[in-house]
C-alpha positions as CSV (number, residue, x, y, z in Angstrom):
1,M,0.0,0.0,0.0
2,R,1.4,3.4,-1.1
3,I,0.7,6.3,1.3
4,G,1.3,10.0,0.9
5,L,1.1,12.8,3.5
6,V,-0.1,16.3,2.8
7,G,1.4,18.8,5.3
8,Y,4.6,18.7,7.4
9,G,3.7,21.0,10.2
10,H,3.6,19.9,13.9
11,G,0.9,17.3,13.3
12,G,2.2,15.9,10.0
13,R,5.8,15.8,11.2
14,F,5.3,14.2,14.6
15,F,1.9,12.5,14.7
16,H,1.6,11.0,11.2
17,A,5.0,10.7,9.4
18,P,6.7,8.5,12.0
19,L,3.7,6.1,12.1
20,I,3.3,5.9,8.3
21,A,7.1,5.3,8.0
22,T,7.0,2.3,10.3
23,L,3.7,0.8,9.1
24,P,4.4,-2.8,8.0
25,G,3.4,-3.5,4.4
26,A,3.3,0.2,3.4
27,T,5.4,2.5,1.3
28,F,5.7,6.1,2.4
29,V,5.7,7.7,-1.0
30,G,6.3,11.3,0.1
31,V,5.1,14.5,1.6
32,V,3.4,17.5,-0.1
33,T,4.9,20.7,1.2
34,R,6.4,23.7,-0.6
35,S,8.1,25.2,2.5
36,P,11.9,25.1,2.2
37,E,12.2,24.8,6.0
38,R,9.8,21.8,6.2
39,R,11.4,20.2,3.2
40,Q,14.7,20.4,5.1
41,Q,13.1,18.9,8.2
42,L,11.7,16.1,6.1
43,S,15.1,15.4,4.6
44,T,16.7,15.3,8.1
45,D,13.9,13.3,9.7
46,L,13.3,10.7,7.0
47,P,16.1,10.6,4.4
48,G,14.8,9.2,1.1
49,V,11.2,10.3,1.6
50,K,10.5,12.7,-1.3
51,A,8.9,16.1,-1.1
52,F,6.2,17.0,-3.7
53,D,4.7,20.4,-4.7
54,S,1.1,19.4,-5.0
55,I,-1.5,16.7,-4.5
56,G,-1.7,16.2,-8.2
57,Q,2.0,15.6,-8.4
58,I,2.1,13.0,-5.6
59,V,-1.0,11.2,-7.1
60,E,0.9,11.0,-10.4
61,A,3.8,9.3,-8.5
62,G,1.3,6.6,-7.5
63,V,-0.6,6.5,-4.1
64,D,-3.4,4.4,-2.8
65,A,-4.2,6.8,0.0
66,L,-3.5,10.3,1.3
67,V,-3.3,11.7,4.8
68,I,-4.3,15.4,5.0
69,S,-2.6,17.2,8.0
70,T,-2.7,20.9,7.4
71,T,-4.3,23.8,9.2
72,L,-8.1,23.6,9.5
73,K,-8.7,26.7,7.4
74,G,-7.4,25.1,4.2
75,R,-7.8,21.4,5.0
76,P,-11.4,20.8,3.7
77,A,-10.4,22.0,0.2
78,L,-7.4,19.7,0.2
79,V,-9.5,16.7,1.4
80,L,-12.0,17.5,-1.5
81,E,-9.1,17.6,-4.0
82,A,-7.8,14.3,-2.8
83,I,-11.3,12.8,-3.0
84,E,-11.6,14.1,-6.6
85,H,-8.4,12.2,-7.5
86,G,-10.2,9.0,-6.4
87,V,-7.8,8.0,-3.6
88,A,-8.7,7.0,0.0
89,V,-8.3,9.9,2.4
90,V,-7.6,10.4,6.1
91,S,-8.4,13.9,7.3
92,D,-6.7,15.1,10.5
93,K,-9.0,16.4,13.2
94,P,-10.9,18.5,13.7
95,F,-12.8,17.0,10.7
96,A,-14.3,20.3,9.7
97,A,-15.1,23.8,10.9
98,N,-18.8,22.9,11.2
99,A,-21.2,20.1,10.5
100,E,-22.3,21.6,7.2
101,Q,-18.7,21.5,5.9
102,A,-18.3,17.9,7.2
103,R,-21.4,16.8,5.3
104,V,-20.0,18.2,2.1
105,L,-16.8,16.1,2.5
106,I,-18.8,13.0,3.2
107,T,-21.1,13.5,0.3
108,A,-18.1,14.0,-2.1
109,A,-16.4,10.8,-0.8
110,E,-19.6,8.9,-1.3
111,R,-20.1,10.3,-4.8
112,Q,-16.6,9.3,-5.8
113,G,-16.8,6.0,-4.1
114,V,-13.6,6.6,-2.0
115,L,-12.9,5.8,1.7
116,L,-12.8,8.7,4.1
117,S,-11.7,8.5,7.7
118,V,-10.7,11.0,10.4
119,Y,-7.6,10.8,12.6
120,Q,-9.2,10.4,16.1
121,N,-6.0,8.8,17.3
122,R,-6.8,9.3,21.0
123,R,-9.3,6.4,20.9
124,W,-6.0,4.5,21.2
125,D,-4.6,6.4,24.2
126,S,-3.5,4.3,27.1
127,D,-5.9,5.9,29.6
128,F,-8.9,5.6,27.3
129,L,-8.2,1.9,26.5
130,T,-7.8,1.2,30.2
131,L,-11.1,2.9,31.0
132,R,-12.9,1.0,28.2
133,K,-11.6,-2.3,29.7
134,L,-12.8,-1.3,33.2
135,I,-16.3,-0.4,31.8
136,D,-16.6,-3.5,29.7
137,A,-15.7,-5.6,32.7
138,G,-18.3,-3.9,34.9
139,A,-15.6,-2.8,37.4
140,L,-17.2,0.7,37.8
141,G,-20.8,-0.5,37.9
142,A,-23.2,1.9,36.1
143,V,-21.2,5.0,35.1
144,T,-22.9,8.2,36.2
145,R,-20.3,10.9,35.5
146,F,-17.4,11.1,33.0
147,E,-14.9,13.9,33.6
148,S,-12.2,14.4,31.0
149,R,-9.6,17.1,30.7
150,V,-6.7,18.3,28.6
151,E,-5.1,21.1,30.5
152,R,-1.6,22.6,30.0
153,F,0.4,25.7,30.6
154,S,1.2,26.7,27.0
155,P,1.0,30.5,26.6
156,Q,2.4,30.1,23.0
157,S,-0.8,28.3,22.1
158,V,-3.0,31.2,22.9
159,G,-4.3,32.8,19.7
160,N,-3.1,29.8,17.5
161,A,-5.8,29.4,14.9
162,S,-4.4,26.4,13.2
163,G,-6.9,24.0,14.7
164,G,-9.8,26.5,14.9
165,G,-9.4,27.1,18.6
166,W,-9.1,24.7,21.5
167,L,-12.7,23.6,21.5
168,R,-12.5,22.4,17.9
169,D,-8.9,21.2,18.1
170,L,-8.7,19.3,21.5
171,G,-12.5,19.3,22.1
172,S,-12.9,17.0,19.1
173,H,-10.9,14.3,20.9
174,L,-12.8,14.7,24.2
175,V,-16.3,14.7,22.6
176,D,-15.4,11.8,20.4
177,Q,-14.3,9.7,23.4
178,A,-17.5,10.6,25.3
179,L,-19.6,9.6,22.3
180,Q,-17.7,6.3,21.9
181,L,-18.2,5.4,25.6
182,F,-21.7,6.7,26.3
183,G,-23.5,7.3,23.0
184,P,-25.8,10.0,21.7
185,V,-26.1,13.4,23.4
186,D,-29.4,15.1,24.1
187,R,-28.3,18.4,25.6
188,V,-25.1,20.6,25.6
189,F,-24.0,23.4,27.7
190,A,-20.6,25.1,27.2
191,Q,-18.4,28.0,28.2
192,L,-15.4,29.3,26.1
193,H,-12.4,31.3,27.3
194,Y,-10.7,34.0,25.2
195,S,-7.9,36.5,25.7
196,A,-8.2,40.2,25.1
197,E,-5.5,39.9,22.4
198,H,-7.3,37.1,20.6
199,P,-11.0,37.6,21.1
200,S,-12.1,35.2,18.4
201,I,-9.8,32.2,19.1
202,D,-10.7,30.3,22.3
203,H,-7.9,28.9,24.4
204,G,-10.1,27.2,27.0
205,F,-13.5,25.5,27.3
206,F,-15.9,23.7,29.6
207,V,-18.5,21.5,28.0
208,S,-21.3,19.5,29.7
209,L,-23.0,16.7,27.7
210,T,-26.1,15.0,28.9
211,H,-26.2,11.6,27.1
212,A,-29.5,9.9,26.2
213,N,-28.6,7.1,28.6
214,G,-28.4,9.6,31.5
215,V,-24.6,9.7,31.9
216,I,-23.2,13.2,32.3
217,S,-19.9,14.1,30.6
218,H,-17.9,17.1,31.8
219,L,-15.1,18.1,29.4
220,W,-12.4,20.7,30.0
221,G,-9.5,22.1,27.9
222,N,-7.2,24.9,28.7
223,A,-3.9,26.3,27.4
224,L,-3.2,28.4,30.5
225,Q,-3.7,26.0,33.4
226,N,-0.8,26.0,35.9
227,S,-2.3,23.1,38.0
228,P,-3.9,20.5,35.8
229,A,-6.7,18.3,37.3
230,P,-6.8,14.5,36.6
231,R,-6.9,13.6,33.0
232,L,-9.8,11.3,33.7
233,R,-12.2,10.9,36.7
234,V,-15.0,8.4,36.0
235,S,-17.5,7.7,38.7
236,G,-19.8,4.7,38.8
237,T,-22.0,2.9,41.3
238,L,-19.2,0.5,42.2
239,G,-16.2,2.9,42.3
240,C,-14.2,5.6,40.6
241,Y,-11.3,5.5,38.2
242,T,-8.8,8.4,38.0
243,V,-5.6,8.9,36.1
244,D,-3.2,11.9,35.8
245,G,-1.3,13.2,32.8
246,L,-1.7,12.6,29.1
247,D,-0.9,9.4,27.3
248,G,2.9,9.3,26.6
249,Q,2.8,8.7,22.9
250,E,2.7,12.4,22.1
251,D,5.9,13.2,24.1
252,A,7.6,10.1,22.7
253,L,7.0,11.1,19.1
254,I,8.1,14.7,19.7
255,A,11.3,13.3,21.3
256,G,12.1,11.4,18.1
257,K,11.0,8.0,19.3
258,S,8.7,5.7,17.2
259,P,7.2,2.2,17.3
260,K,10.3,1.1,15.3
261,T,12.8,2.5,17.9
262,E,10.8,1.3,21.0
263,G,9.5,-2.0,19.7
264,E,7.3,-3.9,22.1
265,H,7.7,-1.1,24.7
266,W,5.8,1.4,22.5
267,G,2.8,2.8,24.3
268,S,3.8,1.4,27.7
269,E,3.2,3.6,30.7
270,E,5.5,3.6,33.7
271,H,4.0,2.1,37.0
272,R,4.0,5.6,38.6
273,R,1.7,6.9,35.8
274,W,-0.9,4.2,36.2
275,G,-4.4,5.3,37.4
276,W,-6.3,4.4,40.5
277,F,-9.5,2.6,41.3
278,E,-11.2,3.9,44.5
279,Q,-14.2,2.7,46.5
280,G,-14.7,4.4,49.9
281,P,-11.4,3.9,51.8
282,E,-10.1,1.3,49.4
283,R,-7.6,2.4,46.8
284,E,-5.6,0.3,44.3
285,R,-3.4,0.9,41.2
286,V,-4.9,-0.1,37.8
287,P,-2.3,-1.3,35.3
288,S,-2.5,0.8,32.2
289,E,-3.2,-0.8,28.8
290,K,-0.6,0.0,26.1
291,G,-1.4,3.0,24.0
292,C,-1.4,2.2,20.3
293,W,-1.9,5.1,17.9
294,T,-0.4,2.7,15.2
295,Q,-3.7,0.7,15.5
296,F,-5.5,3.5,13.6
297,Y,-3.2,3.1,10.6
298,R,-3.3,-0.7,10.8
299,Q,-7.1,-0.7,10.6
300,W,-7.1,2.0,7.9
301,Q,-4.6,-0.1,5.9
302,A,-6.9,-3.1,6.2
303,A,-9.9,-1.1,5.2
304,V,-8.3,0.3,2.1
305,Q,-7.3,-3.3,1.2
306,G,-10.9,-4.4,1.7
307,Q,-10.2,-6.4,4.8
308,G,-12.1,-4.6,7.5
309,P,-14.0,-1.5,8.6
310,L,-12.6,2.0,8.8
311,P,-10.9,2.8,12.2
312,V,-13.1,6.0,12.4
313,D,-16.2,6.3,10.3
314,A,-16.7,9.8,8.8
315,Y,-20.3,9.9,10.1
316,E,-18.9,9.5,13.7
317,A,-16.7,12.5,13.1
318,L,-19.8,14.3,11.7
319,E,-21.6,13.7,14.9
320,T,-18.7,15.0,17.0
321,T,-18.7,18.1,14.8
322,R,-22.4,18.6,15.3
323,I,-21.9,18.5,19.1
324,L,-19.0,21.0,18.9
325,D,-21.3,23.3,16.8
326,A,-23.9,23.0,19.6
327,A,-21.2,23.8,22.2
328,R,-20.2,27.0,20.4
329,L,-23.9,28.0,20.1
330,S,-24.4,27.3,23.8
331,A,-21.5,29.5,24.8
332,E,-22.7,32.3,22.5
333,R,-26.2,32.2,23.8
334,Q,-25.3,31.2,27.4
335,Q,-27.9,28.6,27.5
336,V,-28.4,24.8,27.2
337,V,-28.8,23.6,23.5
338,S,-30.8,20.6,22.6
339,T,-29.0,18.1,20.3
340,K,-31.6,15.4,20.5
341,I,-32.6,13.9,17.1
342,E,-36.3,13.3,17.1
């Protein structure tokens, strides 16, 4: 399978290229980027991987699939261009600026008969996989509240519009995870945080989701948090699961590590980073499952070869986008917004 990458910014360079380059049975054809600086980075990072000027040029070189990892503003047009060339496409997240834009992409892919998926890689985070295992085993009983946070102190991120603001960019992960665990959402309430210097680009959010099954999801994101709360706190009738800190795959990739360099240790979390199960006075460590972002690409490869379903269905990403639209509307109106589909 021959794969091309469009974009070599932070996401393309660290969260896609190393995984594509180490995917068994795949050939990394090259990267579409015109930036001299990024072409030099590509040459240093992955000697032998060619740079291309355009999607048309890399398609002519022969690709079965393209991964689009550019800023949100220009990404939908590039996704459409790739679809028109008839190749399978992975869009980075957030999938689109709004649900209307997402529907246009899905319709185009269906019309052309090409596969379209969205890179919701945090479905394969260590903490999320561990939580799913606990829920599936009934260890928490009936879950009543799901609390999920991505909080950092990152002043340089304030005003960064590449992902459409923190709600779209990181909120897409948190909403996707909540939907995967607890299903459809009936009501949304949200608050967004802006700086005086960047009044249109949010750098923080709080979102409350009321799921149809009665579970309440509380989701936070913030670029200016000096004291982050637990990454996850999930309460059920039989106990509570908490875990601190983000999955380690992000830091590993930025540090130049990859599944190839780490082998069987890829995605493993140190014992001190494991979460806790608590019930009254009882407290015990919960061994973390291995994180595995590579699983997204393995499943996508199988889907393109007709051997399995897509790792992330585009309609699932559409539903996440619809909920994010409702959150922005809620914040604007300062009221609860119904998302129930009658």
